[in-house]
N, C-alpha and C positions, 0 to 999 in steps of 0.2 A: 440136465435140463432144469431141474428144481433149483440147482446152484445158480444156473445162467437168470432164471426169473427172479430169484431174490436179489441178486446184484443189479439186475435192471431197474428192479422196483426201487431199490434203495438210492440209485443214481438219479432217477427220476424224481424221488422225494427231494434229493439234495438240490437238484436244479431248480425245481418248484420252490424250494426255500429260498434260493438266492435269488429268484425273480421278486418273491415278495419283499425281500429286503430292499433289493434295487427299486421297486416301485414306491416303498415307504420312504425312501430317502432322496427321491428325485428332486431337483431344483427347478422345475419347469415353470416359466413365466409365459403363460397363454396370452398371446397379443390379438386382441379383438378391436375391431373398430365399429361402433353403433351407430346407425343413422336413425336419429328418432326426431320426429316431427315436433315433439313438445320443446326441443332444445332451440334457444332464440337464434334465429339466423344471423342476427347482428353480432352474436359473441363468437369470439375465437374457440375452436375446438377444445374441449376439456378432456385432460389426460389424467387419469387416476389409477393408483396401485390399489389393489385390493387382496387383501391376506386375511383367512380365518383358520380357526381350529389349530393353532400353534402348538398348543399342549406342551409336551417336554421337549420339543425340537429347539435347536439353535438356528437362527436364520443364517442361511449360508452367504458369506460375502459374495458369491458368484450371482446370487440373485440381487443383491444390493447394486453390484457393478452393472448388471443388465438393465436396470429402471434408472439409475441415478441420472439426473439432467434430462428427463424424458417425462416427468409427471408434475402435475400441480398440487396434489395432494395424497395423502395415504389415509386408507380405511381399513381398521381392523373390525372383523365382523364376529368377534366374540371367541371365547375360548382362548384367550391369550396365554393361559396357563391351565394347570390342573393341581390339584391336592398333592404336596410333596415336591413341587418344582421350587428351587431356590429362587428368592426374589433378585439375587444377584444376576442370575440368567434371564428373568424379565427386564431387568434394567438394561442389560446388555442388547437384548433383542429390540428395546424400545430405541435405545440410542443408535442402533443402525439403521431403523426405519426412519428415525429422525434426520438422518443425512440425506434422505430422498426428498422430503418435503413435510410438511405440517400433518400432524397426526390425529386422527378422530377415532374414537373407539365406542363401541356398542357392546354391552354385557351379553355373555353366554352363560350358559348354566353351570359349566366347570369353573368360570371365574368365582361363582357365589360360593362353591366348597372351599375357597381360600379365605385368608384374611383381606377382607375387602376394605376396610380401614386402611392397612398399610398399602394396598394398591392404590387406594385413592391419594395417598401421601405421595407415592412415586409420580403419579400422573399430575398433580399439583407442582411438584418439583420440576419435573421434565417439560412442563406445559403442553401436556397431553390433554385434549378436550373431549370429555365423554358426553354422549348424547343419551339421556334417560328419558323415554317417554315424552319427546320434545323435538325441536327443530333449531338449527342454527342458520342465519343468512352468511354465507360464506364467499367472500370476494375472490374471483377467479378470473384472471387475465382481465378484459374489459367489460366484465360482467359479474352478477351475482347469482348464486343457486342456493335453493333450500336443500340443506341436509337434514333428513329427518330419521331420529334414530328411537327404534321401539325397544323396551326393554325385553329380557328373555321370556318367551311364551312358555316354555317347558316347566319353569318353576311358577307360573302364574303371575308373574311380575308385569306383564306386557298390558299396555293401555293404548292401543291404536289411536282411538278417537282423542285422547288427550295429547298425543305426539302430532296429530295433524291439524290440531285446533287453531294454530295460529299461521298456518301457511296458506299461500295463495294458489288455489288451483291454475292460474294462469302464468305462474312461473315455473322455472324447471325444477321439478321436486324429486329428489333422489332418496329413496327410502332404504334403510339399512335394519334388518332384523336377522338376528342369529339362526332363528327357526323359520324355515321358508313356508311352513304351514300358516304363517300370517297372512300369506297372500289370499286366503279365502275371505279375508275380512277387507279387503281392499276393493273398492266401488271405481269403475270408470270415472263417475264425477268428481272423484277424490284429486284427481289430476297427478297421480302418482305415474312420472315418466320412466322411472327404473328402480327395480328393487333388487339389493344385493343380500345373499343369504349364506350360511353354510350350514354347521350343525350335524349334516348327515354323513360326512366323510365319503358320499357316493355310495355308502355300502361297506366300504373299507375292504371286505373280502368278498369278491363275488365269484360263485362257482357256476360255471356255464352260463355265464351271463346274468345269473340272479344273486341279488343282494337283498338285505334287509331294507334298503331305501334305494331310490333311484340315483344313477350316476350324476355326476355334476353335470349341468347343462344351461343353455341359455334358450329361454322359451318366450315367444311372443303370445302373450295371453289377451283376451278381450280387454280386461282393465289395466294391464301395464305389461311391462318387458321385465322378465324374471331371471337374474343370474343365480345359479346355485352352484357353489364351489364344491370340489372334493375335500377342499382344504388341505393344510401343510403338514400336520401333524398326525399322530395316531391315537387311539385310546385303546386301554385295555392290553393289547398286543402291538409291538412296534412292526407290524407287517402290513402290506396292502397286496391286493390282486385284483385286476380289472378295474380299479379305480386309483390310479396314481396320484400322488402328490402333485398340488398345482398351487400357483399363485396367478394373478391376473393383471394384465396392464391395459386399460380399456381407453380407447380414444372416443370420445361422444361427439358427434356433430349433428347439425341439422343438414337435411338433404337438398335445400334448396341450391340451385345452380350445378347441381352435380348431374 
């Protein structure tokens, strides 16, 4: 009886480990359509690919193939890498993302633990546009959107007021912040239609539904709509449980006429 219990326990442990490895290595592209009143009704729907918290992972060709030809732009929501990741892998990941569309980047805490000057050289060479406490007017289809990037909050580099200083609340404003806690600074009158974040990994390891952070989610808040991603990679240990790796293909449109 004792021997059977030990074998059962070991088998259960192996199965759990395999599940955690599988969840960490998943290449899920979550497809979501967002009907947002602030999106100009005269504009064609906006399609974007959002990926955050890549860390040590190599972006799978399966992900690239699934979204290629379906998106207007690519947004990296921080933690493109972490300490110890070779820049050759970073360049390879960026080159894969560039085959999807123009790439925009917002800094995360782990990015700052690397050689930032080297990373910026790569961005310049590849034509990657970083947004640091500021905004860019991005032509998309038959219109223009405001992409607003706030620097990493967890390392005290964020300046939300500076970031929104030149934006027009009457336009479609898409805010990217690695740390979702920045949403507390957003006011309804700021005109932020959508905010994209990562950082939390959805808790990464969740036991009985509990984790250090909430799972990735889409929330309609009084001041904005917030998407928090579980992220694509892992930190500390290459395992996940209850918060599988994910990326996002978002289609944004106005609800008029639907």
